C-alpha positions in Angstrom: 15.3 13.4 -14.3 18.6 15.1 -13.7 21.7 15.6 -15.8 22.9 12.6 -17.8 26.4 13.0 -16.5 25.3 11.9 -13.0 23.3 8.9 -14.2 25.1 5.6 -13.3 24.4 2.4 -15.1 25.0 -1.2 -14.2 23.8 -4.7 -15.1 22.7 -7.4 -12.7 21.9 -11.0 -13.6 20.4 -14.1 -11.9 19.5 -17.4 -13.6 17.9 -16.3 -16.9 17.0 -12.8 -15.7 18.9 -9.7 -16.7 18.4 -6.2 -15.3 19.7 -2.9 -16.6 19.8 -0.4 -13.8 20.0 3.4 -14.1 20.8 5.1 -10.8 20.2 8.8 -10.4 21.8 10.3 -7.2 20.0 13.1 -5.3 16.6 11.8 -6.4 13.2 11.6 -4.8 13.1 7.9 -4.1 11.3 6.9 -7.4 11.8 3.2 -8.0 10.5 2.1 -11.4 10.8 -1.4 -13.0 9.8 -1.7 -16.7 8.0 1.7 -16.5 5.8 0.5 -13.6 6.1 1.4 -9.9 8.0 -1.0 -7.7 5.0 -2.1 -5.6 3.0 -2.9 -8.8 5.8 -4.8 -10.5 7.1 -6.6 -7.5 3.7 -7.8 -6.3 4.8 -9.3 -3.0 6.6 -7.7 -0.1 9.4 -10.3 -0.2 10.2 -9.5 -3.9 10.2 -5.7 -3.2 12.5 -6.2 -0.1 14.9 -8.3 -2.2 15.0 -5.8 -5.0 15.7 -2.8 -2.7 18.1 -4.6 -0.3 21.2 -2.7 -1.4 19.6 0.7 -0.6 18.4 -0.6 2.8 21.9 -2.0 3.5 23.7 1.3 3.0 20.7 3.2 4.7 20.1 5.4 1.7 16.5 4.4 0.8 14.7 7.4 -0.8 17.8 9.3 -1.7 18.2 7.8 -5.2 16.0 7.4 -8.2 16.2 3.9 -9.7 15.0 2.9 -13.2 15.3 -0.8 -14.0 14.6 -2.6 -17.2 14.3 -6.4 -16.6 13.8 -9.3 -19.0 13.9 -13.0 -18.8 13.5 -15.4 -15.8 10.7 -15.4 -13.2 9.7 -13.0 -10.5 12.4 -14.1 -7.9 15.2 -14.2 -10.5 14.2 -10.7 -11.7 14.1 -9.3 -8.2 17.6 -10.7 -7.4 18.9 -9.4 -10.8 17.6 -5.9 -9.8 19.3 -6.2 -6.4 22.6 -7.3 -8.0 22.6 -4.5 -10.6 21.6 -1.9 -8.0 24.5 -3.0 -5.7 26.9 -2.6 -8.6 25.6 0.8 -9.5 25.9 2.0 -5.8 29.5 0.7 -5.7 30.2 2.9 -8.8 28.7 5.9 -7.1 30.7 5.6 -3.9 33.5 3.1 -3.3 32.8 3.3 0.5 29.6 1.3 -0.1 31.6 -1.7 -1.3 32.4 -3.1 2.1 28.8 -3.1 3.5 27.4 -4.4 0.2 30.0 -7.1 0.0 29.4 -8.2 3.6 25.7 -8.5 2.8 26.5 -10.7 -0.2 24.9 -8.3 -2.6 27.8 -7.9 -5.0 28.3 -11.6 -5.7 26.8 -13.0 -8.9 24.9 -16.2 -8.0 26.1 -18.7 -10.5 23.4 -21.3 -9.9 21.4 -22.2 -13.1 18.8 -24.7 -14.1 20.3 -28.1 -14.9 19.6 -29.3 -18.3 17.4 -32.4 -19.0 19.4 -35.4 -20.1 18.4 -37.8 -22.8 17.1 -41.2 -21.7 15.5 -39.9 -18.6 12.4 -37.8 -17.8 14.2 -34.8 -16.2 17.6 -33.5 -15.2 18.1 -36.0 -12.4 15.0 -38.2 -12.3 15.3 -41.6 -13.8 12.6 -43.9 -15.3 11.5 -46.6 -12.9 13.8 -49.6 -12.8 12.2 -53.0 -13.2 14.3 -55.9 -12.1 12.1 -58.5 -13.8 
C-alpha cells in the first residue's frame, strides 16, 4: 500500500448492506472485498460489473487499488453498496468525476427498503383469504 495521506475513504449503503471503501490512487488495480479477491467474493459477472461500475464509467479501471469491507444484506445489496461507496470516494479524489458519475446514477443512495410485516396478515402486503360465508 501507499502513503496513508493519499488513501481516500467513503461509505456506501444499499438496503441493509453497508460498505466501507478505501481508495488508493496510483495503484495496481487490486480490488479486494472483505480480504478476498473481487472475482471470488462477487461470484457472478453481474455482481462484479455492478461493484466496479464507477471505475468503468470514468474509464480508470486498473488505476486505483480498492479495499472494501462489507457487512449486512445479500449479494446484490452488497455489490450496490460497494458501487455507491466507490463512486463517493472517486468524487472525493477528483471533483471532475462528479458529472459522469451523477449522470450514470452512481452517486444517488437508493432509498428503497424491505417493507415490514404488518400484524393480522401473513406478510407485508398479502392478506389472509377472505371468506364471504
